[in-house]
C-alpha positions as CSV (number, residue, x, y, z in Angstrom):
1,M,-14.6,19.9,-26.4
2,P,-17.7,21.9,-25.5
3,A,-19.8,20.8,-22.5
4,I,-22.8,18.5,-23.1
5,Q,-26.1,20.3,-22.9
6,L,-28.9,18.4,-21.0
7,T,-32.6,19.1,-20.6
8,P,-33.9,19.8,-17.1
9,P,-35.5,16.3,-16.9
10,Q,-32.3,14.6,-17.9
11,R,-30.3,16.7,-15.4
12,K,-32.9,15.7,-12.7
13,E,-32.4,12.0,-13.4
14,H,-28.6,12.3,-13.1
15,R,-28.9,14.3,-9.9
16,A,-31.1,11.6,-8.4
17,A,-28.6,8.9,-9.5
18,A,-25.6,10.8,-8.1
19,H,-27.3,11.3,-4.7
20,H,-25.8,8.1,-3.1
21,L,-22.3,8.5,-4.8
22,D,-19.2,9.4,-2.9
23,P,-16.7,11.9,-4.3
24,V,-14.2,10.1,-6.6
25,V,-11.9,13.1,-7.3
26,L,-10.6,15.6,-4.7
27,I,-9.3,19.0,-5.7
28,G,-6.9,20.5,-3.1
29,G,-5.3,23.8,-2.5
30,D,-3.4,23.8,-5.9
31,G,-6.7,23.9,-7.8
32,L,-7.2,22.4,-11.2
33,T,-3.9,20.9,-12.2
34,A,-3.2,18.6,-15.2
35,A,-3.1,15.6,-12.9
36,V,-6.6,16.4,-11.5
37,I,-8.0,16.9,-15.0
38,K,-6.5,13.5,-16.1
39,E,-7.9,11.7,-13.0
40,T,-11.3,13.2,-13.6
41,D,-11.2,12.1,-17.2
42,Q,-10.3,8.5,-16.2
43,A,-13.1,8.5,-13.6
44,L,-15.6,9.7,-16.2
45,N,-14.5,7.0,-18.6
46,A,-14.9,4.4,-15.8
47,H,-18.1,5.5,-14.1
48,G,-19.8,8.1,-16.3
49,L,-21.4,10.0,-13.4
50,I,-19.0,11.3,-10.7
51,K,-18.8,13.6,-7.8
52,V,-15.8,15.9,-7.3
53,R,-15.0,17.5,-3.9
54,V,-13.3,20.9,-3.9
55,F,-11.5,22.0,-0.8
56,S,-11.9,25.7,-1.4
57,D,-14.1,28.3,0.3
58,D,-14.3,30.5,-2.8
59,R,-17.7,29.8,-4.5
60,P,-17.0,31.7,-7.8
61,A,-13.7,29.7,-8.1
62,R,-15.7,26.4,-7.6
63,E,-18.2,27.5,-10.3
64,A,-15.3,28.3,-12.6
65,M,-13.7,24.8,-11.9
66,L,-17.0,23.1,-12.8
67,A,-17.3,25.0,-16.1
68,Q,-13.6,24.4,-16.9
69,L,-13.9,20.7,-16.2
70,A,-17.1,20.4,-18.2
71,D,-15.6,22.2,-21.2
72,E,-12.2,20.5,-21.2
73,L,-13.6,16.9,-20.7
74,G,-16.7,17.2,-22.8
75,A,-18.9,16.5,-19.9
76,A,-22.2,17.9,-18.6
77,P,-22.3,19.9,-15.4
78,I,-25.1,18.3,-13.4
79,Q,-25.0,20.0,-10.0
80,H,-22.9,22.3,-7.8
81,I,-24.0,22.1,-4.2
82,G,-21.7,23.3,-1.5
83,K,-18.2,22.0,-2.2
84,L,-19.4,19.1,-4.3
85,L,-19.5,19.2,-8.1
86,V,-21.4,16.5,-10.1
87,L,-20.3,15.7,-13.7
88,W,-21.7,13.3,-16.3
89,R,-20.5,12.0,-19.6
90,P,-21.6,8.8,-21.4
91,I,-19.3,5.9,-20.9
92,P,-17.4,5.1,-24.2
93,E,-17.9,1.6,-25.6
94,K,-15.0,-0.7,-25.2
95,A,-13.3,-2.2,-28.3
96,K,-14.1,-5.9,-28.8
97,A,-11.4,-8.4,-29.4
98,E,-10.7,-8.8,-33.1
99,R,-10.0,-12.5,-33.0
100,D,-13.2,-14.6,-32.8
101,D,-11.5,-17.9,-33.6
102,R,-10.0,-18.2,-30.1
103,M,-10.8,-21.3,-28.1
104,P,-11.2,-21.4,-24.3
105,G,-7.9,-21.8,-22.5
106,P,-7.0,-24.2,-19.7
107,K,-8.8,-23.7,-16.4
108,I,-8.0,-24.9,-12.9
109,V,-11.1,-26.5,-11.4
110,K,-11.6,-27.7,-7.9
111,I,-13.3,-31.1,-7.5
112,L,-14.8,-32.1,-4.2
113,K,-15.2,-35.8,-3.4
114,F,-17.2,-36.4,-0.2
115,S,-16.5,-39.4,2.0
116,K,-18.9,-42.2,1.9
117,S,-19.3,-42.3,5.7
118,G,-19.9,-38.6,6.0
119,N,-17.7,-38.3,9.1
120,H,-14.5,-37.3,7.2
121,R,-13.6,-34.2,5.4
122,P,-14.1,-34.0,1.7
123,Q,-11.1,-34.4,-0.5
124,I,-10.3,-31.4,-2.6
125,K,-8.5,-32.0,-5.9
126,K,-7.4,-29.3,-8.3
127,V,-7.5,-30.4,-11.9
128,K,-6.4,-28.6,-15.1
129,V,-9.2,-28.7,-17.6
130,L,-8.3,-27.9,-21.2
131,G,-10.5,-26.2,-23.7
132,N,-11.7,-29.5,-25.3
133,E,-12.4,-31.2,-21.9
134,R,-15.2,-31.1,-19.4
135,V,-15.9,-32.2,-15.8
136,T,-18.6,-34.7,-15.3
137,A,-21.0,-34.7,-12.4
138,G,-18.9,-37.5,-10.8
139,G,-15.8,-35.4,-10.9
140,E,-14.1,-37.1,-13.8
141,V,-12.4,-35.1,-16.6
142,K,-13.7,-36.2,-20.1
143,R,-12.7,-35.0,-23.5
144,A,-15.5,-33.4,-25.3
145,R,-16.3,-35.2,-28.5
146,K,-17.6,-33.5,-31.6
147,R,-21.3,-33.9,-32.0
148,T,-22.3,-36.5,-34.6
149,T,-24.7,-35.2,-37.1
150,S,-26.8,-36.9,-39.7
151,I,-25.2,-37.9,-42.9
152,K,-28.2,-36.5,-44.8
153,K,-27.6,-33.0,-43.2
154,T,-23.9,-32.9,-44.1
155,S,-24.4,-34.0,-47.8
156,T,-26.8,-31.2,-48.6
């Protein structure tokens, strides 16, 4: 995948956004290995904009690493300052669940009942609430009823 080409104003925005970030990927003495490239790819998928720290004193080698990472991962090289490399790639959209007919599952809900005198601790009760039930303001579990609609609306 070729590297993404950005305009200078876009690159400036990403540099500003990356200023407060900490390095997510560290490249040691072994250089760019398959594991480092895989980890960088996962970080780009999760965050989009990342910093990479390279523990090497060779500046041309760091520039080559930045170019290689950008080419292999289809990312845009944002900045190379000192031993830090900044890369950006748009975050891919996550696939939505295919089943829309699912109902909400059972939940565990904590219900607090305060004492009437105020001097005692509140009672904590854990209740399992199913998808067709609700908890009232008084702390009771009630089954949700279907909403009654007008006969005129249903016949049309």
